[in-house]
N, C-alpha and C positions, 0 to 999 in steps of 0.2 A: 315584594310588591313592586310593580312597575308603574312609573309615572308616564311613560310613553312606550307602548308596545311596538315591536317591530313586526311587520308582515301580518300574520293571522292573529297575533297576540293582542288582546285588547288592553286598554289602560286600566291599571289596578289588578290585573290578573297576577296570581301566584304562580311563579315558574317552578316546575318540578323537573327532575332528570328527564322524564319522558318527553315533556314539552320542549326542553332544551335540545334533545337529540333529534327531534323532528324539524327544528328550524334549519333554515339554509344558512350558509356562512355569511352571506350578505346581510341577512336579517339579524344575525348575531351582533354585527357591528352597529346596527341602528337602535339597539336596546339601550334605553335610558333608565336605569334603576333609580328608585326614589331615595335609596341610601347614598348620601354624598361620598362616603368612603369607597363604595363599590364603584360608583360612577367615576371617581378620580382614577381608580385603579384601571377601569376599562379604557379610560382616555389615555393613560400612560401606555397600556398594552397596544392600543391602536397606533399611537405615535411611533412606538418601537417597531411595529410591523411595517409601517410606511417607510421608516428609515432603512430597515433591512431589505425591503423590496427595492428601494432605490439603489442601495449598494449592489445588490445582485444584478439589477438592470445595467448599472454602470460597468461592472465587471464583464458582463456579457457583451456589452457594446464595445469595450476595449479589446476582448479577445476576437470579436468579429472584425474589428478595424484591422487588427494585426494580421489576420488571415487574408483579408481582402486586399490589403495593400502590398504584400509580399516583401521581398528583400530589396534594399537600396543597392543597385549595381551601377557601376560606371558605364559610360556610353560605349555601346558596342559589345558589352558582355551580356550573354544571355543567361548563363547560369554559373554558379560557383560550385565546383566539386572538390572536396577535400579528401585526399588519400593519405592513409597512414600505413606505412610499411613496417613489417616485422620480420626479423630475420630468424629462421629456424636453425638452431645450432645443435650439435651433438655434445651432450655433457661429458665432462672429464673430471677426474679427481681434483678437488680444490675449488670447483665452481660453487657459487652460492646459490641456493634454492630457497624460494619463499612460498608459503601457502597463502590462502585467501584470508586467513585470520590474523595475519601479522607475525606468524611464526616463521623463523628462518633457520637455515642450517647449511653446512658445507658438505659436499659430496666427498666421501672418503674412499669408497671402493665401488668399482662397477664390475659386476659378474655376469657371465653368460646365464641365460634363462635355466639351463639344466642344473646350475650350481645354486640357484636361489632356493630358499626354503619353500615348501609347498604344503597345501592343506591335505585333508584326507582324500579328496578326489584327485589330487595331483595337480591342482591349479597353483602356479607360482605366484608369489606376492610381487608387487610392483616396487615397493620401497620398504626397506627396513629402517625403523628409526631407533635411536638410543632410548631404551626404557627409562632411563634417569631423567630425561628431559621431556618426557611426554605427559605423564599423568599429572605431575605437579603444575605443568604449565598450560594444560588444555583448558580452554574455556567452554562454556555451554554450547556455543555455535559449533565447535569442532566435534564435541561429543555427539550432538544431535546429527550432524552431517555424517559422521562415522556410522552411527546406527542406521540412519536412513539409507545410506549407500549399501550396507550389508543387507538390509531388508529388501531393497530394490533388486539386488543381485539374486537373492534367494527367490523372489517372485519371478524373475526373468528365467531362472532355472526350471521352475515349475512350469512356466508357459512353454518353454522349449520342449519339455517332456510330453506335453499334450499332443 
C-alpha cells in the first residue's frame, strides 16, 4: 500500500512487480510507502546512492583536474623525457639468469644449436633446465605459461601450413 504514489501511481494503490517495472527511476525515488520500515529502508538507500554519486563525481572531477593541469615544470622546460638504457650482452657460463616468476639459475654450459637436443621435427630447444629443480619449484603461473606457449606454437605451425 502506498501513502503517496509517485508518477502515475495513485495514493493507496497496491504495487505489483509489473507496476514497479513500468515506473521510471525518478518515480521510484518519490514513492512513500505506508509501512514505516520500508520507508526507512528506502530513505537509507536513497541517502547511500546520493553519497556514492557524490563520491563518483568527486573522483571524476579530480581526474579531470589532473589531466587538464598537466605536469609542473620549471621555467623554460617544455617537456620532461625519461630514457632508460639497457645493455644487451652475450651470456657466458657463470652468468645468473632469472625468469618472470621469481625462479633463477646459473648458466653452466653454452652449446651451438646443432648440439642442442631437438624435437621430432628437428626444432632445437632454447634452454635446458635441470629436471630436479623444475617440477617441484614450478608455480601455477609457470605451468600455465608453458602450456599456453606450447599451444600457441602449435597453432602457429598450423597457420604456417595453410
